[in-house]
C-alpha positions as CSV (number, residue, x, y, z in Angstrom):
1,M,-12.0,32.3,25.9
2,P,-10.5,32.0,29.3
3,R,-8.1,29.3,30.0
4,P,-9.6,26.3,32.1
5,K,-8.5,26.3,35.6
6,G,-5.5,24.7,36.5
7,V,-4.2,24.3,33.0
8,T,-0.6,25.2,32.7
9,D,1.1,25.7,29.4
10,K,2.9,22.3,29.6
11,L,-0.5,20.8,30.3
12,R,-2.2,22.6,27.8
13,D,0.0,21.3,25.2
14,E,0.1,17.8,26.2
15,K,-3.8,17.9,26.2
16,K,-3.9,19.6,22.9
17,E,-1.5,16.8,21.4
18,K,-3.9,14.0,23.1
19,I,-6.8,15.5,21.3
20,L,-5.2,15.9,18.0
21,T,-3.8,12.3,18.0
22,T,-7.2,10.9,18.9
23,A,-8.8,13.0,16.2
24,I,-6.5,12.1,13.5
25,E,-7.1,8.4,14.6
26,L,-10.8,8.8,14.4
27,F,-11.1,11.0,11.3
28,S,-8.6,8.6,9.5
29,N,-11.0,5.3,10.4
30,D,-14.3,6.6,10.6
31,G,-14.5,9.9,8.1
32,Y,-15.4,13.3,8.9
33,H,-18.8,13.1,9.2
34,N,-19.0,9.9,11.3
35,T,-16.5,11.5,13.9
36,T,-18.1,13.8,16.6
37,I,-16.5,16.1,18.9
38,S,-18.3,13.6,21.7
39,K,-16.3,10.7,20.4
40,I,-13.1,12.4,20.2
41,A,-13.5,13.9,23.9
42,Q,-14.5,10.3,25.1
43,A,-11.6,8.7,23.3
44,S,-9.1,11.3,24.3
45,G,-10.3,11.5,27.8
46,V,-11.1,15.3,28.1
47,S,-14.4,17.1,28.4
48,F,-16.4,18.5,25.3
49,G,-15.6,21.9,26.4
50,M,-12.1,21.3,26.7
51,I,-11.9,20.3,22.9
52,N,-14.1,23.6,22.0
53,Y,-11.4,25.7,24.2
54,Y,-8.7,24.5,22.1
55,F,-10.2,24.1,18.7
56,E,-13.7,26.1,18.9
57,N,-15.1,23.4,16.5
58,K,-14.9,20.3,14.8
59,D,-14.1,22.0,11.4
60,N,-11.0,23.8,13.0
61,L,-10.1,20.4,14.7
62,F,-10.2,18.5,11.4
63,K,-8.2,21.3,9.5
64,E,-5.4,21.3,12.2
65,A,-5.4,17.5,12.0
66,V,-4.9,17.4,8.3
67,L,-2.1,20.1,8.0
68,I,0.0,18.7,10.7
69,P,1.6,16.1,8.4
70,I,1.4,18.7,5.6
71,N,3.5,21.2,7.4
72,E,6.0,18.6,8.7
73,L,6.5,17.3,4.9
74,R,6.8,21.0,3.8
75,K,9.7,21.6,6.4
76,S,11.5,18.3,4.9
77,Y,11.3,19.8,1.2
78,F,13.1,23.1,2.5
79,L,15.6,21.1,4.4
80,I,17.1,20.0,0.7
81,Q,18.5,23.9,0.6
82,N,20.3,23.7,3.8
83,V,21.9,20.4,4.3
84,D,25.5,19.5,3.2
85,G,26.7,17.9,0.2
86,S,26.1,17.9,-3.5
87,A,22.5,18.2,-5.3
88,L,22.3,14.5,-5.5
89,D,23.3,14.2,-1.9
90,R,20.9,16.4,-0.8
91,I,18.1,14.9,-2.9
92,S,19.1,11.4,-1.6
93,E,18.7,12.7,1.9
94,M,15.4,14.2,1.3
95,V,13.9,11.1,-0.2
96,R,15.3,8.9,2.6
97,Y,13.7,11.2,5.4
98,Q,10.2,11.5,3.6
99,V,10.1,8.0,2.9
100,R,10.8,7.2,6.6
101,E,8.2,9.9,7.4
102,F,5.6,8.0,5.6
103,T,6.8,4.7,7.0
104,Y,6.1,5.7,10.6
105,N,3.2,8.3,10.4
106,K,1.0,6.2,7.9
107,Q,-2.2,7.3,9.9
108,K,-1.3,11.1,9.7
109,F,-1.0,11.0,5.8
110,A,-4.1,8.6,5.5
111,L,-6.1,11.6,6.7
112,V,-4.5,13.7,3.9
113,H,-5.5,11.3,1.4
114,Y,-9.1,11.1,2.9
115,V,-9.1,14.9,1.8
116,L,-7.7,14.3,-1.5
117,G,-10.3,11.7,-2.3
118,R,-13.0,14.1,-1.5
119,Q,-11.9,17.4,-3.0
120,N,-15.2,19.1,-3.5
121,S,-16.1,18.8,0.2
122,F,-12.8,20.5,1.6
123,P,-12.4,23.2,-0.9
124,E,-10.2,25.3,1.7
125,L,-8.0,22.5,2.6
126,M,-7.5,21.7,-1.0
127,Q,-6.2,25.3,-1.6
128,E,-3.7,24.5,1.1
129,L,-2.6,21.3,-0.4
130,F,-2.1,22.9,-3.7
131,A,-0.1,25.7,-2.2
132,F,1.9,23.0,-0.6
133,F,2.6,21.3,-4.0
134,D,3.7,24.8,-5.4
135,E,6.1,25.5,-2.6
136,S,7.5,22.2,-2.4
137,R,8.3,22.2,-6.3
138,D,9.8,25.6,-6.1
139,A,12.0,24.4,-3.2
140,V,13.3,21.2,-5.2
141,I,13.5,22.2,-8.8
142,P,16.6,24.5,-8.1
143,V,18.5,21.7,-6.7
144,I,17.4,19.6,-9.5
145,L,18.9,22.0,-12.1
146,E,21.9,22.4,-10.0
147,G,22.5,18.4,-10.2
148,Q,21.9,18.5,-13.9
149,K,24.2,21.4,-14.4
150,I,27.1,19.7,-12.6
151,G,26.5,16.5,-14.4
152,E,24.9,14.3,-11.4
153,L,21.4,14.1,-13.2
154,D,20.3,13.5,-16.4
155,E,18.7,16.5,-18.2
156,V,15.0,15.6,-17.6
157,D,12.4,18.2,-17.5
158,P,12.4,19.5,-13.8
159,E,8.6,20.0,-13.4
160,T,8.2,16.3,-14.7
161,V,10.8,15.0,-12.4
162,F,9.3,16.4,-9.3
163,A,5.6,15.8,-10.4
164,S,6.8,11.9,-10.6
165,Y,8.4,12.1,-7.2
166,F,5.4,13.7,-5.5
167,S,3.0,11.1,-7.2
168,Y,5.4,8.3,-6.0
169,L,5.7,9.7,-2.5
170,N,1.7,9.8,-2.3
171,G,1.4,6.3,-3.8
172,I,3.6,4.5,-1.3
173,A,1.5,6.1,1.5
174,I,-1.4,4.5,0.5
175,S,-0.3,1.2,-1.3
176,V,2.8,0.1,1.0
177,F,2.0,-1.7,4.2
178,D,5.1,-3.5,5.1
179,P,6.5,-2.7,8.8
180,P,9.0,0.2,9.1
181,D,11.8,-2.2,9.8
182,H,11.1,-4.3,6.5
183,P,14.2,-4.2,3.9
184,F,11.5,-3.4,1.2
185,W,11.5,0.4,2.4
186,E,15.2,0.6,1.3
187,Q,14.4,-0.4,-2.1
188,L,11.5,2.1,-2.1
189,I,14.1,4.7,-1.0
190,Q,16.3,3.9,-3.8
191,Q,13.7,4.0,-6.2
192,G,12.5,7.6,-5.3
193,I,16.1,8.6,-5.7
194,H,16.3,6.9,-9.2
195,L,13.1,9.0,-10.1
196,F,15.7,12.1,-10.2
197,H,17.5,10.4,-12.8
198,P,21.0,10.3,-11.3
199,I,24.0,9.7,-13.9
200,H,26.0,6.5,-12.8
201,P,29.8,7.5,-13.3
202,S,30.1,4.9,-15.9
203,N,27.6,6.8,-18.0
204,K,29.1,10.1,-18.0
């Protein structure tokens, strides 16, 4: 499909971002079936044809809107292998970053949970989410094992540790509504780190 007349690369990116931001909000609030391309076009201030130019159809737009936060979170799991510090330092940095992501981007992740609650309706997206879990687990478990080997973490089954943390992260996304600057988030960060079973120096 040819590019609309007068649309530069920068303007193209800005319009696409605006459409996605609006779509995430509408899909999260109204659901997939009650959100139409026309509603998204009206709310984002673009034409119906412009949305079709960028995404072709509602299914593609919905899929991209769901995968945006997943891809961002996927990167944060792999950062654990590249940041400096001991295993516990890297785990702590990952937890802090991810909890902050959920704090400031709750609406994006609400759309992911919308899909999780309707798994039979979105089989292709569920496959993407299953793959995301597997990739994230495979990135984190070696760091857990490293921490256990050097005595920073208690020797708890790494699969169980990661599954517990993954469930915790999803849980706070749908159940904690305090504003981003509330001190309760710091307590949640510490609780997330605790799920990896760090060994206190006095207990070694």
